N, C-alpha and C positions, 0 to 999 in steps of 0.2 A: 720549591715552596717559597712563598714570599712572607713567611712569618717574620715579624720584627726581630732583628738580631741584637744580641748583646755584644757583638763583635764588629770590628772593622774588617770587612771582607775584601780581600785583594787577591789578584792573581799573582802566583809566584811559582818558581820551579823547584824549590826545595822545601821539605817539611820543616816546620818549626818544631824542634824537639822539646818535649816536656821532661821534667825530672823523672828518673826511673823509679820504679816501686821497690821498696825495701821488703825484707822478709817480715817485718813487724807491722808496718802500716803502709797503706797506699798513699803515697805523696803525690798530690795532683795540683797542677797550676792551671789557670784558665787558658783555654785555647782562644787566640784572637784572630785566627785565620782559618779558612776552610781550604785544605790542600786538595790537589787532584790525586787520583789513585796512583798515577804513574810517578808521582813525586816520592812515593815510599821507596826508599833505596836499601833498607835493611830491616831485619826483624825488630831491631830496637825502635825504628820509626813506627812500625805497626803497634808495638807495645805502647809507645808514647801516645799515639792517637787513641788507642783504647782507653788509656788513662783519662784522656779528654772526654770520652763518652761518660765515664763514671763521674767525672767532675760536673758535667752538665746535669746528670741525674741527681747529683747531691744538693742542688740549689734549693733555696726555700720555696721556689715556685714548682719544684718537682718533689722528689722523695724526701728532700730535706725538711719539708713541712706540709705544703699544700695538699699533695695527693693523699697523705694519711689523714690530715685534718678534715678534708672534705668527706672522706669516708665515714666519719662520725657526724659531722655537722649536717650533712644531707641525709639524715636518718633520724631514728628515734633514740640514738645513743646518748647524746649530750645536749645540754642547753647552756646558753651564755647567761650568766647571772644578771639579775636586775640591778645590781649595784651600779650606780651612775658614775662609772670611772672609765678610763680609756680602754678600748678594745679593738682588736683586729677581727676580721671575718664577720663583722656585724651583719652585713647583707646576706652572706652565705648562711650564717647561723639562724637568721630570721626567715630564710627561704624566700628572700625578697630581692631578686636581682633581675637585670635585663641586659640584653646584648650591648646596648649603647652606654651603659654606665658601669658595667662590671667587667673586670679584666681578669679572666681566668688564665693567667700566664703560663700555666703548666704545659699547654700545648706547644709554646715556643721552645721550652727547654727539652721537651721530649723529642721534637723534631731536630733540634740542634744535635742531640745525641745520635739520632737516626742518621743524619747526614754524615757525621764523623764515622759511624759504623759502616756506612756505604763505602767510604773511601778505603777502608781496610778490606771489605768483602770484594770490591771490584778490582783490586790490584792484581795484575797478571805479570808484572815485571819480575817478581821474586820467584825463585824455584819453589815448587810445592813440597817443601820439606815438611817433616812431621810437625815442627814448631809453627810453621806458617799455617798449616791446616788447623792446628789448635787455636791459633790467634784468630783466624778467619771464622772458625766455628764460634768462638767466644763473641766475636762481633755480630754474628747472626743471632745469637741468643739475646744480645743487648738490643739489637734492632727489633726483635720480636717483643721484648719487654716494652719498648717504646710504643710500638703499634698496638699492643694489647691494651695498655692503659689509655692510649688516645681513643681507640674505638670504644672502650668501656665507658669513658666519660662523655664523648661527643657524638655518640651514635646510639640508636635504640638497641635493646636487647635482641639477639638473634631469634629467640623463641617467641617474641611478642607478635611477630607477623605484621608489624606496622612499619611503614617508612624505611624499608630495608635498602632503599637506594641511597640513604644518607649515612654511608660509611665515612671514612676519613681519606684524604688524598694519600695515594701510594707513590712515594718517591724512592726508587731503588737505584737511581743513578748518581751522578756527581751533582754537587751543588750548583745551581744556576739561579741567580737572583731574579732573572726575568721569567722563570718558569711559573706558569699559572695553572696548577693542576686542579681539576675538579674532584669532587668526592668520588671515591670508588664505592662499590656496593659493600654492605656489611659482610656478605659472603666472601667477596674477593679479599677483604682485609684478613678475615680469619684463615682463609686458604694460605695467604702469604705468611702469616704467623706460624702456621703448622709446617709449611715448607721450610722456613728458616730453622725451626727447632729440630725437625727430623733430619735435615741436612747436617746440622751441627752434630747431632748424635752419631750420624753415620761417618763423619769425617774426623772427628776429634778422637784422639787416643788417650789424652790425659784426663783422668777421673778426679784428680785431687787439685783444687785451686791453691795458690800460694797462701791466701787467707780468704776468709769468707766475704771480703769486699770484692772478690772477683766472681763473676758468673761461671758456673761449672755445668758439667753434664747432668748432675743431680738437679741443679736449678732448672735446666731445660725440661727434664722429666716432670718435675713438680709443676712447672708452668703449663706443660702439655696437659697434665691432669686437670688443671683449672680451665684451660681453654676448651677442652672437650666437654667438660661439665657445663660450661657456659653456652657453647654453640648448640648442643643438644640435638644434633642431627641423628639420623638412623645410625646406630652402632657407636655413637660417640660416648655414651655412658659406659659401655664395656671398655672402650679405650681409656677413659678416665680412670677406671678401676685398675687396668693393667699398668698404666704409668704410675699411679699412686702406689701400687704394690712394688714396683721397681724402686721407688724412693724408700719405702718402708724396709725392703729387703737389703737396701744398701746400708742401713743403720746397724751398727754393732757396738756394744758397750766398749767405751774407750776408743772408738774409731773416729774418723773424720766427721761422720754424720751419725747421730743417734738421738733417740727420743729423750727429752730432758726428764731427769728423775724428779719426783715430787720434792725430795729434800733439797734440791738445787734450784727449784723453780723460782722462788722469790729473788734470790741473789742473782739469778740469770738476768733479771730485769733491773734490779735496784742497787747492785753492788757498785761502789765507787772504784773498785779495783777492776781495771780493764782485763786483767788476767782471768777474772771470774765471769764478767758479763759480756765480753766481746770474743769473737772468733771461737764460739763454743760449738760443740757437736750438734745441738738443736738447731742452730742457724744454718740455713741453706744459702742465703744471700743477705748481706747487710750493707748499708751505706757507711763507708769509713769516714769518720769525722776527725779532723785534726785541729788542735788548738793553734790556728794560724790566722793572723789578722787578715780580714777581708776574704778569707777562703771559704769558710763554712758559715751557715746561719748562726747568728749570735743572739744576744738577749732579746732583740726586737722581733726575731722570726724563728727562733728555735722552738721545737715542739715542747721542750721542757718549760718554756715560758708560757705556754697555753694550758698545759695539763697539770702544771705544778703551781702552787701559790708562791708568787714572787712579788713582793712589794704590794702595791694597792691596785694593780691593774686587774681588769676583768679576765677571767679564765674559763676554761671549759669544765663543766661539772656534770657528773652522772647523777641520775635521779635516785632517790631513796628506794623506789620500787625496784629498780634494776639491782641495786646493792642487796636488797632483801631477798632476791632470787638465789643468792649464794648461801647455802647452809654454812654454819660455823665451821664445819669440817672441811670445806672446800679451800684448798690452798690458794686459789685465785682471789679469795676474799681479802687476803693479806696485802693485796696490791692496791687497796683503797685506804684513804685516811680522811678523817673529818676535821683535822687540825685547821683552825682559822677559816672555816667555810663562811661565806657571807651570810649574815643574819637577815639580809634583805629578801632572801628567797624563802618562799613558803609553799611546799616544804623545802628545807635546806637541801642543797646538793652535797655531793661528796667528790673529793679529788681522787685521781689515780696516781700511783707511784711508779707507773711504767716508764716514765721519762724523768731522769734526774738531771739536775743542773750541773753538778760538779763530778769530775772523775779525777783519778790520780794523774791525768794528763792535762787537766785544766778545766775551766768552765765551758759548758756547751760543746763538749767534745765527745759525748757519748754516742757510739755507733747506733744507727737506726735499723732495726730488724725489719726486713721486708718479706722474705720467704722463710718459713720455719718447717721443720720436720712434722710438727703436729698437724699441719694443714693436709699432709698426705692422708692421714687417717680420716680426717673429717671430709675431705673430698671423696674418698672411697665410700664412706657411709652414705653420703648424699647420692652418689652415683648408684650404689646398690639399691637404695630406695626407689630411685627414678627408673631403674631397669626392672622393677617388680620384685626384687629380693628383699621383702620387708622384714622377714625373720632374721636373716643375717645382719641387716642394717640395725635392727633393734639390739641384737646381741653385741655388736661392735660399738654402738652408741653408748650403751651402758658400761661396757668395758673401758671406754675412753673416760667417761664421767667418773668412774670409780677410781681410775688412776689419779685423778685430780682431787678425790675426796668429795666429789659433787653429788647432786641428786641424780638418781636413776629414773628411768622413764618406763611407763607401762605400754607405750605404743610408739612406733616409729612413724612420724608424720613429718611433713616438711617444716611444720612449726616447731616440733621438738628438736629436730636436727639443727635448725637455724638458731634455736635458743641455746644449744650447746656451742655452736660456732660463735655466737655473740658473747658468751661467757669466756671463751678462749681468746678471742681476737679483739676484745674491746680496746679502743684507743690505738689499734693497729691499721685502721683504714678499711676494714673489710665489710662493715655492716651495709654500706651503700650498695656494694656489689652483690652481696648476698640477697638483698631485697630485690634489686633490679634483675638479677639472674633468674629469679623465681617469679617475676611479674607480680610482685607484691607491693602494695602501698604501705603507709605507716601513719601513726597518729602519736602526737605528743600529749599524753593524758594529763601530765602535770608540768609546771614550770614552763608554760608556753607564753612568751611575751610578744609574739608576733601575730599578725592577722592571719597567718597561715599556720594552722596547727595540725592539719591532716592533709596527706598527699595521696591521691588514689593511684592504683597501679597504672604504669605506662604514662603517667603525667609528664608534661614537658620538663618538669623539674628534674627528672631522671636523665635528661640529655642536656649537657652544658651547651649554651649557645656559642657559636663561633664569635670571637671578638670582632667588634665593629671595624677595627683597623684592618683585619684580614679581609673582611667583606669589601672594604673600600679599595684595597690594592689588588685583589685577585678577582677579576671579573668573572671567572669560572666557578667561584665559590658560591654555594647556595646555603642559605640559613635554614636551620631545622624548623619545621612547621610549628607555629605558635610563638616563636621568638621574633 
């Protein structure tokens, strides 16, 4: 791939070693070179390169901010206040961008992580010990994560039946700055994602990650549940149910993975004590954030800076209509606050408390939750409905809502199922994918300050354009129709 690099890429014969990971936190330093697979001479080298993958995925252009923020901004979840002060994501929030002026840099950092994962996967010099197989399996899960989010943003939905030749490039080999790969088909990308995840499950023996900052077999199963739910081919919904059940069955009270209790729900998101809010059983995978200068997103790019009121800058607000959809008994309602909301908005918005500024480790060091146990239940409910089991879908949908103290439903429809997903995952970047997966458009009925207030299903807005710089340097790249 020829995506612009953050690194100086040079040829060398030994791997640049990164700091090793501790039992408590994943300590990561930026990778400034892409090694060749044969340069890995020890299991520690493999671990160090995998740390580099996580480092790339932690940036503000990836899971550190953009990927989750876009999931809300390119949907009906949030609006950017009319208050005339500084703001980031203005074009995105106003649904007003183009390939020549907008830089959706997440694809760069996703592919940087993919290339580092390739190096670990392709190594044949080390003996295939149990630990090496576990590390290579972890790298396959990481590569699948990168490709899933890349194809989810930059390609059409698999069930839309439009423009299916516009997948993303598949690079499974070593880094080559002169390589100009064309787009693969959407189908080919999903096939590769599934191959990586199922291969990881068949070769890895370790079920328990060092901490939730590492991808695990449970993460692979949960992602497979979402992948099959998204691809929607014959038999896929049943497979989504099966993998969701495997995740659910892995959960046990007091175990490594378990469904978060209602009494612990709010503190799970809002506690400043990392012992309470991080590395918790509900979490399947999170981005480890460390209070280290120039290492993780800070005040100008942290999610806490956009979802929480800090100073006088513009932030992301949820609508009063959405807030009102939570009954007073719903524990998730406690994750909102109306303190210091801008008076310029009519009706006024409301902040979320899911992202906090300070922890006992320092400011902007709160881990970012990407995969949670709760998703397995909601994936299963949606897959049950889509496979025709509407009765069990309704029963389990109401059981889930009841656990949160929420409203129950009289009918299982895609609208009611997505309404519950929206309540569970607001501010976690899933709304965009929920709408796109189901070929649904959206409308902003209040607080719309843009010329674009409604987006129909399968609109080009649901497919991020390839950056102009990539189009300029990769002659085999094709832009998505409409951009």
